[in-house]
N, C-alpha and C positions, 0 to 999 in steps of 0.2 A: 434454559433460562426462560424464567415465568416474566412477563411486562405485565402490570396494568396498564390497562386503557380505555378506549372509551368508543362509542361509533353513536354518530348520529345522521338525520339526512336532510337535505333540503329539495323536495317532490320527488323524494325518490334518487337523487343524487346524493351516493351514501359513502360515508369515510369512517375509516379506522382515525382516529388519533391517538398521537402518544403524547404526553406531557412532560418532557424534556426538560425543566425549567427548575428542578432539583436536581435533577439525578443525570446526564447525558450517556444514550447508550448508541454506541455505533452499532447501525445495520446496514448489512451488507445488501447488496442488490440482491441477490437469488432471499436473503429474510424477507425482502421487501416484497421480492414475486408470492412469496409463499403467504404472505399476510392478505394480502389482494385476491387472491386465489379463492374463488369461489366455493370451490372446492375443499377449502379449508375454513378462513373465516370471512373471506370476500368485501370487497371494496372498490367505487370506483380509482378511489385517491386512498393514498395516505398523508396523514398529516402529522407531523413531529409541531408542539409547538416548543419554542425559546425563549430563555431568558433576554427583555432590553434591559435596558440599565433605567433608556427614555421614553419610553413609552410602556406600554401595557405587556406583548411580547412580540416574539418575532415568529415566523411561520415559515416552513418547510411544503412543499406538496411535492410527491411523487403520484406518478401515475400507475396502472394495474402493471405494466409492463416491464418497471424496474425504473424508468427516465423522469428525470426531471421537470414539473411543470413550474411555469414563472408566477402562474394564477389563478386561482380559482375563486369565483365569488362565491358559491353558495358555502364551499369550505372558511372562507371567510366568517360567513354567517354567523357558519354554525359558532363554530369558535369563540367569537365575538359572545355568541350568548351563554355557551360555556363557562368564560368570565366574567359574565353578566352574574351567573347562578354561584360564583364561586363569592365574588366579591360586592355584587348589587351594584355594582356600577351601570349609569344606562349609556354611557358613551365610550367606546372600546377603542382603544387605537393599536393599529398592527403592523408590522413590517412583514414586507415579503420582497422578495428580489426586483416585484414590477413597480412598487411603491411604497410607499404608506395610504394604509387604506381606515379609514374613519367610521364604525358604525354605530348606529342609534339600535336601540333596544325596545321595541312599541309594545304593544298590553296583545295577548294572544299568541305566545309566538312568531311573533313577528317580529325579523330587523329590516333594519334598511341600512346598505354600505355604500359609499362615496368610492367608484374604481377609477374615478379620478379621467383625465382627456384622453378619447382615443388617438393612436394614429393613423395614419391614414397618406399617405407616404411610403410609396413603391422599396424602398432602402426601409424602413422602421417597420413595415410586416415582417421579415423581409421578403424581398422576391429575388431571384438568380437577374432579373435584369430589370430597367425600365418599362413600366410598363403604366398601363393606365385602371388603377387600380379599381375604379368604380362600373368597368364593363371588361374581367379577364379573357373574355370570351374564349372559356372552357367551355366546351360544348359535354353537357351528360345526357344520357341514352334512359329511356325508360324502361318495363319492364319484357316493351313489348320488343327490344331491339334488341340482340344479343352481340350486335358487333358495337356499341359503345357510340355510336355517332346518333345525334339528339334528333328524333325524329318529333315527337310533337312539340309545340309554341312553347319556349323558357324565357321568360322578361326579360333575361340577361344571363352574359355568358360568366357572372359568379364576381360579386361583390368583394374585395381585400378590405380587414379593417384587422388593426392590432389595439387588443384590450387587456395588456400584459402577458395573451398567448396571440400567435396569428390567427385570421380564422377568414373562412370564405364561406360567402351566402350564398345560395340559388335561389331565387324568389320564382314559383313557380304553380300554376294551376291548381293540381292536387299534390301533394307528398305523398299520398299512396300510391302514386304511380312509378314511383321510382325505389328502386331497394340500392338501399343506404349502406348495405352490407354489401354489394358490390362496388359500392359510387364510393364510399368514406374511402375506403385502404388504399383505392387510385389515386381518389386525389389529394385525401393526405400528403402521399408519396411524390405530388407530381414533382415536375421538373422545376416550375415556377419556384415552388417552394423550397428554400433549403433547410427551414429547420422543420420543416413539415409545418401543417397544420390542423385546424378542427373545419369539419364540414359541417355549414345548414341547411336543410333545405327547409324554406317555407313559406308559406302560402299567406297572402293579403286577406282576410277577410274584411276588417274596415281601417277607416285610420287609429283606433283606439283598441282593434288586436289581430294578433299572427300567429297563426298555430305553424310550430316547429318540427323537426324532429334533428335529434343531432349524433354525428360520429366525431369522437374526439381524440386525437391525436394523443396516441401511446394507452388508451383506453377501451379503445371501441366502443359501437354502440352506448349509449348512454339513456337513462329516465330523464335528466333533467343534464344544464349543464347553464350555469349562473353568468360567464363570461362569453358565453354563445347567443343566450338575451340580451346583452348589452350591444354587444358586436351587431345584431340583428338589425334593432332600434335603430341605429349610428346610419347600418347600411340601406336601412327604407328610411330613415330622412335624409338622407344625402340624395337619393333618390325620385324624392320626393311624393312619395308611397303614405309617407305619414306626416306629423309638425311633431314636435318636442316631448311625447307622451304614449306610450303606450303601452300593453298587456302584450305580454310572450305566453303563448300556453303551449306547456306539457303534456304528456300524458297523464301526469298525475297533479295536473292542477298549472297555476300563473303565476309568474312575474310581471312587478309592474316598473319598468322605463321609465326615465325622463332624465330628461339631456336642460342642463339649468343653462342662462344666461354665459355661463363662461365657459359651454360645451362639456362640461365635467358631468359625468354619466352618477346616476343615484339608481340602487337597487332594491328594490322591498319586496320581501316573500315568505312563507313561512318556514320554520324547523324543527326538527322534530323535539322530543325528549333526549333525555343525555341517557345512554344505557351501559352499562357499568361490565365491558369482558377482561378476560385475563387469557394472554398469548404465551403457546407454551412456544419456546424455538430449541 
């Protein structure tokens, strides 16, 4: 089976996009895993564009392990740009399982997407029990401590936020002092998170800039993550580190996050050009 598809990325957070608006192809979990495997085509997430009679399109997101993802900020921005190139509409509205998302296409491959109002109650994250989501009191260890007991000062024991996916953000004094390949899967599968979670290490540079590293639920280490950027800004705002606007810096660049008066999150950043690919399954 030959499938026409596309590759795009937002700050290195990369996607294989299959347009199913006119030709619906049922993919098995194993086929999704194969497409996402970096020894084959490779991507952080697979995105399916679905026909929607009321708005521009619907989206389905799949992680590289074949699991379903509720939201993908960078992926939504990429598809918005893809549809803009098709129809020249500068406002694109997309359905996702976590809500209807509106994007605005700006100049120079910049796309701004309104992600919506974050959820911070324990049962909305969701957590397995009623806990203080601002500080879950989960301890993480630095690289010098093999026992995974907190060894250096961590500002907080993790703040939980849901922005379409469950996230936990640890504010630390140096993100390089922690091995996210060890911490990520441990926290992703922590007993507090029945639906697992995305894990972010964040360092506050100043109220206009936060540096992060992200472990994505179902995908592992990633060069960037749009919902993690949004969740980090919300967590930093809740803890008084920033006001309502900041840049989140990843390995390959920054996303600008703005929380409006209605508490809705807006995310702005670059997307790549569109690459045509063919998948042989």
